[in-house]
C-alpha positions in Angstrom: -3.9 22.1 -39.7 -3.9 23.8 -36.4 -0.7 25.1 -35.2 0.4 27.5 -32.4 3.9 29.1 -32.2 4.6 30.8 -29.1 7.5 33.1 -28.4 8.8 36.1 -26.3 9.9 34.2 -23.2 13.3 34.7 -21.6 15.2 35.2 -18.2 14.0 38.2 -16.2 14.5 39.4 -12.8 11.6 39.5 -10.2 9.5 42.5 -10.8 10.4 42.6 -14.5 8.2 42.4 -17.5 7.8 40.3 -20.6 5.3 40.2 -23.5 4.5 36.8 -25.0 3.1 36.2 -28.5 1.5 33.4 -30.2 0.8 33.0 -33.7 -2.1 30.6 -34.5 -2.6 28.8 -37.6 -6.4 28.4 -37.1 -9.1 29.0 -39.6 -11.8 31.3 -38.4 -9.5 32.3 -35.5 -11.6 35.2 -34.4 -14.4 32.7 -33.6 -12.5 31.0 -30.9 -12.0 31.7 -27.3 -8.0 31.7 -26.7 -6.1 31.2 -23.7 -2.7 31.1 -22.2 -1.6 28.3 -20.2 1.6 27.4 -18.2 3.3 24.4 -16.7 6.0 24.5 -14.1 8.3 21.7 -13.5 6.5 18.8 -11.8 3.3 20.7 -11.8 0.1 20.2 -14.1 -0.5 22.6 -16.8 -2.8 25.4 -15.7 -4.8 28.1 -17.4 -3.7 31.5 -16.6 -5.8 33.8 -18.8 -8.4 33.7 -21.6 -10.0 36.0 -24.0 -13.5 35.6 -25.5 -14.6 36.5 -28.8 -15.9 39.9 -27.8 -12.7 40.8 -26.0 -13.8 40.0 -22.3 -11.1 38.5 -20.4 -10.6 36.5 -17.3 -7.5 35.5 -15.1 -6.4 33.0 -12.6 -6.3 34.6 -9.2 -2.5 34.2 -9.2 -2.0 36.6 -12.0 -4.9 38.9 -11.9 -3.8 42.6 -11.9 -0.3 41.7 -13.3 -0.9 39.8 -16.6 -3.1 41.0 -19.5 -4.2 38.9 -22.4 -5.1 40.6 -25.7 -5.8 39.4 -29.2 -5.2 40.7 -32.7 -7.8 38.8 -35.1 -6.2 40.3 -38.2 -2.9 38.7 -37.5 -4.4 35.5 -35.9 -2.2 36.3 -32.8 -2.8 36.4 -29.0 -0.6 38.2 -26.7 0.3 37.9 -22.8 1.7 41.2 -21.2 3.3 40.0 -18.0 4.3 42.5 -15.5 5.7 42.5 -11.8 6.8 39.0 -12.5 7.7 36.7 -9.7 9.7 33.4 -9.3 6.5 31.5 -9.3 5.6 32.6 -12.6 8.5 30.3 -14.0 7.1 27.8 -16.4 6.7 27.0 -20.0 3.8 29.0 -21.3 1.5 27.7 -24.0 -1.5 29.1 -26.0 -4.3 27.2 -27.1 -8.1 27.4 -27.7 -10.9 26.6 -25.2 -11.6 23.8 -25.3 -7.9 22.8 -26.0 -6.8 21.5 -29.3 -5.1 18.2 -28.8 -1.9 19.3 -30.4 0.1 21.9 -28.5 2.8 24.0 -29.6 6.4 24.0 -28.2 5.8 26.7 -25.7 8.1 29.5 -24.6 10.1 29.3 -21.4 9.7 32.0 -18.8 12.3 32.2 -16.0 12.1 34.7 -13.2 15.2 34.7 -11.0 17.5 37.1 -9.7 
């Protein structure tokens, strides 16, 4: 059964950093494109970064240059390093595949506030 467990969120001041982790219970994890998504209150869920099987990455314009996605196929884990955080980054962050699996994890809350 596919399962995602996100962790690493918290409260951080503007300009701060966080590193999110996602442990994925997925057979053949290395064969999937993985992504981080986020959803702020009253907003739709949006993709912020994804990483291909060969390690190529892509980012939403709003986070490019500040966020870095990476993966460790040996650990079935995907990471999101977030630097220079802004209040607009406040959201619940989720990981999933592309295309997204129907069952989402609980996500991890990131709050950027002074």
